[in-house]
Every structure is written in C-alpha cells, then in structure tokens.
Backbone and ligand atoms as CSV (ligand in chain L), in Angstrom:
chain,resi,resn,atom,element,x,y,z
A,1,MET,N,N,122.825,14.743,68.225
A,1,MET,CA,C,124.012,14.093,67.518
A,1,MET,C,C,123.622,13.859,66.033
A,2,SER,N,N,124.590,14.093,65.189
A,2,SER,CA,C,124.394,13.749,63.731
A,2,SER,C,C,124.485,12.252,63.557
A,3,SER,N,N,123.719,11.794,62.574
A,3,SER,CA,C,123.816,10.254,62.214
A,3,SER,C,C,124.779,10.156,61.138
A,4,TYR,N,N,125.425,11.238,60.620
A,4,TYR,CA,C,126.355,11.204,59.536
A,4,TYR,C,C,127.560,10.251,60.081
A,5,PRO,N,N,127.940,9.210,59.214
A,5,PRO,CA,C,129.000,8.393,59.555
A,5,PRO,C,C,130.394,9.072,59.638
A,6,THR,N,N,131.082,8.892,60.675
A,6,THR,CA,C,132.430,9.497,60.765
A,6,THR,C,C,133.526,8.568,60.355
A,7,GLU,N,N,133.145,7.280,60.225
A,7,GLU,CA,C,134.217,6.297,59.788
A,7,GLU,C,C,133.516,5.065,59.296
A,8,GLU,N,N,134.509,4.174,58.752
A,8,GLU,CA,C,133.987,2.950,58.085
A,8,GLU,C,C,135.122,1.898,58.299
A,9,VAL,N,N,134.736,0.751,58.944
A,9,VAL,CA,C,135.659,-0.278,59.120
A,9,VAL,C,C,135.817,-1.078,57.760
A,10,LEU,N,N,136.962,-1.382,57.357
A,10,LEU,CA,C,137.320,-1.946,56.097
A,10,LEU,C,C,137.512,-3.427,56.273
A,11,ALA,N,N,136.914,-4.270,55.383
A,11,ALA,CA,C,137.102,-5.722,55.546
A,11,ALA,C,C,138.530,-6.115,55.447
A,12,GLU,N,N,139.402,-5.353,54.635
A,12,GLU,CA,C,140.712,-5.790,54.439
A,12,GLU,C,C,141.672,-5.268,55.535
A,13,GLY,N,N,141.184,-4.563,56.548
A,13,GLY,CA,C,141.889,-4.009,57.680
A,13,GLY,C,C,141.866,-2.514,57.600
A,14,GLY,N,N,141.895,-1.935,58.804
A,14,GLY,CA,C,141.992,-0.568,58.829
A,14,GLY,C,C,140.584,0.092,58.973
A,15,VAL,N,N,140.563,1.383,59.250
A,15,VAL,CA,C,139.323,2.100,59.459
A,15,VAL,C,C,139.476,3.416,58.678
A,16,ARG,N,N,138.479,3.680,57.735
A,16,ARG,CA,C,138.586,4.982,57.005
A,16,ARG,C,C,137.944,5.987,57.773
A,17,TRP,N,N,138.663,7.040,58.089
A,17,TRP,CA,C,138.114,8.214,58.656
A,17,TRP,C,C,137.579,9.056,57.695
A,18,ILE,N,N,136.216,9.104,57.662
A,18,ILE,CA,C,135.542,9.826,56.549
A,18,ILE,C,C,135.669,11.348,56.759
A,19,LEU,N,N,136.263,12.072,55.805
A,19,LEU,CA,C,136.586,13.429,56.043
A,19,LEU,C,C,135.249,14.225,55.871
A,20,SER,N,N,135.075,15.149,56.993
A,20,SER,CA,C,133.822,15.996,56.901
A,20,SER,C,C,134.226,17.217,56.448
A,21,ASN,N,N,132.999,18.053,56.062
A,21,ASN,CA,C,133.311,19.338,55.510
A,21,ASN,C,C,134.000,20.226,56.650
A,22,GLU,N,N,133.635,20.027,57.906
A,22,GLU,CA,C,134.200,20.816,58.856
A,22,GLU,C,C,135.671,20.664,58.901
A,23,GLU,N,N,136.091,19.309,58.764
A,23,GLU,CA,C,137.491,18.949,58.756
A,23,GLU,C,C,138.273,19.622,57.462
A,24,ARG,N,N,137.510,19.617,56.471
A,24,ARG,CA,C,138.114,20.164,55.174
A,24,ARG,C,C,138.401,21.671,55.400
A,25,GLU,N,N,137.452,22.357,56.005
A,25,GLU,CA,C,137.554,23.780,56.232
A,25,GLU,C,C,138.798,24.053,57.245
A,26,HIS,N,N,138.851,23.218,58.245
A,26,HIS,CA,C,139.972,23.374,59.181
A,26,HIS,C,C,141.362,23.109,58.623
A,27,ILE,N,N,141.398,22.000,57.677
A,27,ILE,CA,C,142.616,21.719,57.096
A,27,ILE,C,C,142.986,22.920,56.080
A,28,GLY,N,N,141.921,23.356,55.328
A,28,GLY,CA,C,142.282,24.506,54.565
A,28,GLY,C,C,142.948,25.679,55.315
A,29,LYS,N,N,142.335,26.034,56.446
A,29,LYS,CA,C,142.907,27.050,57.213
A,29,LYS,C,C,144.286,26.853,57.701
A,30,LEU,N,N,144.637,25.583,58.106
A,30,LEU,CA,C,145.904,25.203,58.647
A,30,LEU,C,C,146.928,25.324,57.555
A,31,LEU,N,N,146.465,25.011,56.311
A,31,LEU,CA,C,147.491,24.981,55.155
A,31,LEU,C,C,147.291,26.259,54.219
A,32,ASP,N,N,146.451,27.229,54.668
A,32,ASP,CA,C,146.390,28.477,53.877
A,32,ASP,C,C,145.852,28.187,52.443
A,33,VAL,N,N,144.929,27.324,52.262
A,33,VAL,CA,C,144.273,27.215,50.981
A,33,VAL,C,C,142.776,26.986,51.052
A,34,GLU,N,N,142.079,26.948,50.118
A,34,GLU,CA,C,140.620,26.940,50.115
A,34,GLU,C,C,140.205,25.480,50.513
A,35,ALA,N,N,139.173,25.312,51.350
A,35,ALA,CA,C,138.741,23.972,51.768
A,35,ALA,C,C,138.390,23.094,50.491
A,36,SER,N,N,137.942,23.779,49.320
A,36,SER,CA,C,137.557,23.072,48.156
A,36,SER,C,C,138.771,22.353,47.506
A,37,THR,N,N,140.069,22.706,47.923
A,37,THR,CA,C,141.189,22.013,47.431
A,37,THR,C,C,141.063,20.470,47.730
A,38,PHE,N,N,140.399,20.196,48.777
A,38,PHE,CA,C,140.396,18.873,49.252
A,38,PHE,C,C,138.921,18.175,48.977
A,39,GLY,N,N,138.234,18.854,48.071
A,39,GLY,CA,C,136.946,18.370,47.718
A,39,GLY,C,C,136.733,16.880,47.340
A,40,ASN,N,N,137.831,16.469,46.723
A,40,ASN,CA,C,137.937,14.946,46.191
A,40,ASN,C,C,138.463,14.005,47.318
A,41,VAL,N,N,138.934,14.482,48.354
A,41,VAL,CA,C,139.482,13.638,49.452
A,41,VAL,C,C,138.322,13.081,50.254
A,42,LYS,N,N,138.073,11.832,50.131
A,42,LYS,CA,C,136.988,11.218,50.875
A,42,LYS,C,C,137.288,10.887,52.296
A,43,GLY,N,N,138.623,10.709,52.611
A,43,GLY,CA,C,138.951,10.403,53.954
A,43,GLY,C,C,140.359,9.584,53.842
A,44,ASN,N,N,140.714,9.113,54.990
A,44,ASN,CA,C,142.092,8.433,55.076
A,44,ASN,C,C,141.920,7.197,55.899
A,45,VAL,N,N,142.639,6.192,55.553
A,45,VAL,CA,C,142.676,4.855,56.210
A,45,VAL,C,C,143.730,4.809,57.368
A,46,MET,N,N,143.162,4.704,58.496
A,46,MET,CA,C,144.123,4.571,59.636
A,46,MET,C,C,144.076,3.116,60.340
A,47,ASN,N,N,144.865,2.843,61.284
A,47,ASN,CA,C,144.958,1.612,61.964
A,47,ASN,C,C,143.809,1.419,62.900
A,48,ARG,N,N,143.069,2.445,63.309
A,48,ARG,CA,C,142.264,2.318,64.439
A,48,ARG,C,C,141.004,3.310,64.227
A,49,SER,N,N,139.957,3.160,65.022
A,49,SER,CA,C,138.919,4.086,65.032
A,49,SER,C,C,139.328,5.444,65.684
A,50,ARG,N,N,138.487,6.379,65.193
A,50,ARG,CA,C,138.657,7.719,65.854
A,50,ARG,C,C,138.468,7.663,67.340
A,51,VAL,N,N,139.136,8.458,68.038
A,51,VAL,CA,C,138.908,8.614,69.484
A,51,VAL,C,C,138.552,10.046,69.816
A,52,ALA,N,N,137.798,10.135,70.878
A,52,ALA,CA,C,137.455,11.458,71.356
A,52,ALA,C,C,138.551,12.089,72.259
A,53,CYS,N,N,138.874,13.336,72.153
A,53,CYS,CA,C,139.801,13.943,73.059
A,53,CYS,C,C,139.221,14.011,74.417
A,54,LYS,N,N,140.072,13.570,75.352
A,54,LYS,CA,C,139.495,13.431,76.795
A,54,LYS,C,C,139.305,14.798,77.414
A,55,LYS,N,N,139.885,15.873,76.753
A,55,LYS,CA,C,139.711,17.214,77.366
A,55,LYS,C,C,138.531,17.907,76.757
A,56,CYS,N,N,138.509,18.027,75.389
A,56,CYS,CA,C,137.436,18.838,74.731
A,56,CYS,C,C,136.458,18.067,74.010
A,57,GLY,N,N,136.563,16.687,73.846
A,57,GLY,CA,C,135.583,15.960,73.213
A,57,GLY,C,C,135.803,15.800,71.603
A,58,LYS,N,N,136.707,16.522,71.095
A,58,LYS,CA,C,136.826,16.524,69.595
A,58,LYS,C,C,137.140,15.091,69.080
A,59,LEU,N,N,136.600,14.633,67.944
A,59,LEU,CA,C,137.015,13.332,67.414
A,59,LEU,C,C,138.433,13.633,66.735
A,60,SER,N,N,139.252,12.593,66.866
A,60,SER,CA,C,140.557,12.727,66.151
A,60,SER,C,C,140.280,12.581,64.594
A,61,GLY,N,N,140.988,13.270,64.044
A,61,GLY,CA,C,140.802,13.451,62.463
A,61,GLY,C,C,142.005,13.705,61.694
A,62,LEU,N,N,141.815,13.790,60.340
A,62,LEU,CA,C,142.916,14.214,59.518
A,62,LEU,C,C,143.404,15.543,59.816
A,63,ASP,N,N,142.474,16.488,60.238
A,63,ASP,CA,C,143.058,17.780,60.655
A,63,ASP,C,C,143.944,17.760,61.649
A,64,ASP,N,N,143.902,16.806,62.626
A,64,ASP,CA,C,144.867,16.630,63.721
A,64,ASP,C,C,146.171,16.223,63.190
A,65,LEU,N,N,146.251,15.311,62.247
A,65,LEU,CA,C,147.463,14.883,61.599
A,65,LEU,C,C,148.092,16.136,60.912
A,66,VAL,N,N,147.373,16.938,60.203
A,66,VAL,CA,C,147.859,18.113,59.549
A,66,VAL,C,C,148.392,19.168,60.617
A,67,TYR,N,N,147.600,19.337,61.665
A,67,TYR,CA,C,148.029,20.244,62.727
A,67,TYR,C,C,149.285,19.778,63.188
A,68,GLY,N,N,149.535,18.488,63.536
A,68,GLY,CA,C,150.841,18.127,63.997
A,68,GLY,C,C,151.929,18.238,63.073
A,69,GLY,N,N,151.702,17.955,61.892
A,69,GLY,CA,C,152.751,18.188,60.807
A,69,GLY,C,C,153.159,19.690,60.688
A,70,VAL,N,N,152.177,20.445,60.710
A,70,VAL,CA,C,152.535,22.054,60.555
A,70,VAL,C,C,153.279,22.446,61.848
A,71,GLY,N,N,152.772,21.944,63.001
A,71,GLY,CA,C,153.335,22.454,64.304
A,71,GLY,C,C,154.783,21.846,64.452
A,72,LEU,N,N,155.186,20.741,63.919
A,72,LEU,CA,C,156.471,20.209,64.089
A,72,LEU,C,C,157.363,20.851,63.093
A,73,GLY,N,N,156.820,21.352,62.001
A,73,GLY,CA,C,157.568,22.012,60.888
A,73,GLY,C,C,158.386,20.894,60.185
A,74,VAL,N,N,158.006,19.686,60.178
A,74,VAL,CA,C,158.710,18.680,59.539
A,74,VAL,C,C,158.464,18.609,58.024
A,75,HIS,N,N,157.358,19.078,57.690
A,75,HIS,CA,C,156.934,19.062,56.261
A,75,HIS,C,C,156.411,20.481,55.809
A,76,THR,N,N,156.689,20.910,54.622
A,76,THR,CA,C,156.268,22.193,54.189
A,76,THR,C,C,154.721,21.979,53.846
A,77,LYS,N,N,154.046,23.027,53.952
A,77,LYS,CA,C,152.654,23.120,53.583
A,77,LYS,C,C,152.443,22.507,52.186
A,78,GLY,N,N,153.221,22.786,51.257
A,78,GLY,CA,C,153.045,22.232,49.846
A,78,GLY,C,C,153.076,20.871,49.885
A,79,LEU,N,N,154.041,20.332,50.542
A,79,LEU,CA,C,154.248,18.785,50.572
A,79,LEU,C,C,153.082,18.136,51.284
A,80,MET,N,N,152.541,18.858,52.356
A,80,MET,CA,C,151.419,18.355,53.020
A,80,MET,C,C,150.134,18.227,52.164
A,81,ILE,N,N,149.988,19.360,51.440
A,81,ILE,CA,C,148.822,19.410,50.477
A,81,ILE,C,C,148.940,18.264,49.456
A,82,ASP,N,N,150.131,18.073,48.830
A,82,ASP,CA,C,150.362,17.035,47.890
A,82,ASP,C,C,150.078,15.662,48.462
A,83,THR,N,N,150.444,15.577,49.669
A,83,THR,CA,C,150.253,14.181,50.409
A,83,THR,C,C,148.702,13.990,50.583
A,84,LEU,N,N,148.021,15.013,50.983
A,84,LEU,CA,C,146.571,14.939,51.175
A,84,LEU,C,C,145.820,14.491,49.909
A,85,LEU,N,N,146.379,15.046,48.817
A,85,LEU,CA,C,145.693,14.874,47.508
A,85,LEU,C,C,146.121,13.578,46.909
A,86,HIS,N,N,147.303,13.129,47.145
A,86,HIS,CA,C,147.786,12.019,46.320
A,86,HIS,C,C,148.272,10.686,47.194
A,87,GLY,N,N,148.152,10.966,48.459
A,87,GLY,CA,C,148.481,9.853,49.376
A,87,GLY,C,C,149.909,9.944,49.860
A,88,PRO,N,N,150.142,9.329,51.025
A,88,PRO,CA,C,151.554,9.410,51.475
A,88,PRO,C,C,152.530,8.516,50.637
A,89,SER,N,N,153.829,8.822,50.790
A,89,SER,CA,C,154.835,8.125,49.868
A,89,SER,C,C,155.049,6.690,50.515
A,90,GLY,N,N,154.668,6.449,51.751
A,90,GLY,CA,C,154.846,5.216,52.433
A,90,GLY,C,C,153.980,5.042,53.646
A,91,ALA,N,N,154.023,3.923,54.328
A,91,ALA,CA,C,153.289,3.728,55.488
A,91,ALA,C,C,154.035,4.598,56.624
A,92,SER,N,N,153.325,4.873,57.694
A,92,SER,CA,C,153.844,5.623,58.644
A,92,SER,C,C,154.309,4.852,59.896
A,93,PRO,N,N,155.274,5.363,60.632
A,93,PRO,CA,C,155.536,4.724,61.934
A,93,PRO,C,C,154.417,5.200,62.803
A,94,ALA,N,N,154.116,4.304,63.835
A,94,ALA,CA,C,153.085,4.677,64.869
A,94,ALA,C,C,153.585,6.017,65.584
A,95,HIS,N,N,152.632,6.878,65.676
A,95,HIS,CA,C,153.144,8.099,66.431
A,95,HIS,C,C,151.829,8.688,67.180
A,96,ALA,N,N,152.116,9.526,68.214
A,96,ALA,CA,C,151.303,10.244,69.085
A,96,ALA,C,C,150.569,11.227,68.240
A,97,LEU,N,N,149.386,11.607,68.656
A,97,LEU,CA,C,148.606,12.611,67.899
A,97,LEU,C,C,147.979,13.556,68.942
A,98,ASP,N,N,148.181,14.866,68.625
A,98,ASP,CA,C,147.586,15.901,69.505
A,98,ASP,C,C,146.400,16.447,69.019
A,99,CYS,N,N,145.376,16.850,69.900
A,99,CYS,CA,C,144.091,17.480,69.502
A,99,CYS,C,C,144.372,18.829,68.903
A,100,SER,N,N,143.856,19.144,67.747
A,100,SER,CA,C,144.096,20.393,67.011
A,100,SER,C,C,143.341,21.559,67.635
A,101,ARG,N,N,142.339,21.155,68.554
A,101,ARG,CA,C,141.477,22.190,69.175
A,101,ARG,C,C,142.138,22.549,70.411
A,102,CYS,N,N,142.654,21.648,71.239
A,102,CYS,CA,C,143.086,22.062,72.583
A,102,CYS,C,C,144.454,21.526,72.924
A,103,SER,N,N,145.111,20.920,71.987
A,103,SER,CA,C,146.491,20.511,72.199
A,103,SER,C,C,146.690,19.346,73.177
A,104,GLU,N,N,145.611,18.791,73.679
A,104,GLU,CA,C,145.678,17.596,74.528
A,104,GLU,C,C,146.145,16.376,73.648
A,105,GLN,N,N,146.915,15.452,74.260
A,105,GLN,CA,C,147.310,14.324,73.360
A,105,GLN,C,C,146.119,13.279,73.400
A,106,PHE,N,N,145.863,12.711,72.194
A,106,PHE,CA,C,144.870,11.637,72.192
A,106,PHE,C,C,145.499,10.357,72.755
A,107,GLU,N,N,144.671,9.543,73.320
A,107,GLU,CA,C,145.208,8.281,73.807
A,107,GLU,C,C,145.662,7.244,72.792
A,108,GLY,N,N,146.850,6.694,73.050
A,108,GLY,CA,C,147.334,5.687,72.052
A,108,GLY,C,C,148.041,6.180,70.974
A,109,VAL,N,N,148.481,5.346,70.099
A,109,VAL,CA,C,149.327,5.710,68.971
A,109,VAL,C,C,148.519,5.427,67.641
A,110,PHE,N,N,148.915,6.131,66.572
A,110,PHE,CA,C,148.099,6.153,65.401
A,110,PHE,C,C,149.074,5.920,64.117
A,111,LEU,N,N,148.698,5.261,63.255
A,111,LEU,CA,C,149.441,5.142,61.942
A,111,LEU,C,C,148.554,4.856,60.778
A,112,TRP,N,N,149.070,5.093,59.661
A,112,TRP,CA,C,148.346,4.771,58.341
A,112,TRP,C,C,149.192,3.813,57.685
A,113,PHE,N,N,148.528,3.190,56.658
A,113,PHE,CA,C,149.133,2.149,55.806
A,113,PHE,C,C,149.779,2.666,54.674
A,114,SER,N,N,149.853,1.744,53.569
A,114,SER,CA,C,150.469,2.089,52.353
A,114,SER,C,C,149.574,3.186,51.702
A,115,PRO,N,N,150.166,3.768,50.604
A,115,PRO,CA,C,149.478,4.877,50.025
A,115,PRO,C,C,148.216,4.384,49.154
A,116,SER,N,N,148.242,3.058,48.814
A,116,SER,CA,C,147.277,2.557,47.884
A,116,SER,C,C,145.825,2.672,48.178
A,117,ASN,N,N,145.606,2.742,49.496
A,117,ASN,CA,C,144.140,2.763,49.865
A,117,ASN,C,C,143.760,4.207,50.622
A,118,TRP,N,N,144.609,5.206,50.268
A,118,TRP,CA,C,144.451,6.567,50.941
A,118,TRP,C,C,143.056,7.141,50.789
A,119,HIS,N,N,142.542,7.098,49.557
A,119,HIS,CA,C,141.289,7.732,49.302
A,119,HIS,C,C,140.067,6.882,49.174
A,120,MET,N,N,140.304,5.561,49.113
A,120,MET,CA,C,139.255,4.708,48.719
A,120,MET,C,C,137.758,5.056,49.278
L,1,ZN,ZN,ZN,140.799,18.427,72.597
C-alpha cells in the first residue's frame, strides 16, 4: 500500500479528497482532454471521507463525480471541465455516487460545499 495521503480533514469542516495522478488521467479520459489540463487541481472538498467501493475496492474520488455527471448527461463536458478548474457555482445537494470502475453505488450520500474552498 502506498503511504501517499488520499485525503486531508480540514479544521473548518469537510474533507479534501487529494487528487491523484491516476484520477487526473481517468478524468481526462472521461472528458476527452489531456490529464495535464487538471495539473493545478489539487483536490476537492467534500462532506465526508472517501469510501471504498464494496464491490471492487476503488476509493471514491472526483473521477466518480465526473463519471456520474457524464453518464447522466446533465452537464456538457465543457461545463464540467470549467467546473473542475474554477469550482462549482454553488454548493451541491446530497446525492448518491456510483463507482466509475464497476458502477456499484457507494454507500451513503455525498456533497460538496461552496466554491470558495474547491482547490485549497
Ligand atoms: Zn467499484
């Protein structure tokens, strides 16, 4: 197992999911752009720690949020890229999240907060 930290609990609330290079690559593939597009994105702050998929063991990540958005077709890829780079326009409602590797639903619900701390 790698000792590279996958997340960081913030004193002001929330948990930063630290974006890994593997996740950058995956998000690039999902959105048809180079992984380096997201080179400056350090991670995103969520309401809870990552959870492991109970079927395949993958840790929940920003790539799963992107996978869900692309799959639902609710956002264009261009808008999703802009959101990843500049933060969401507002806080999100809590929603379910599916594993981007095997499509199993992660346990619980997930949300992010205001855009102000998206990249910190
Ligand atoms: Zn899975």
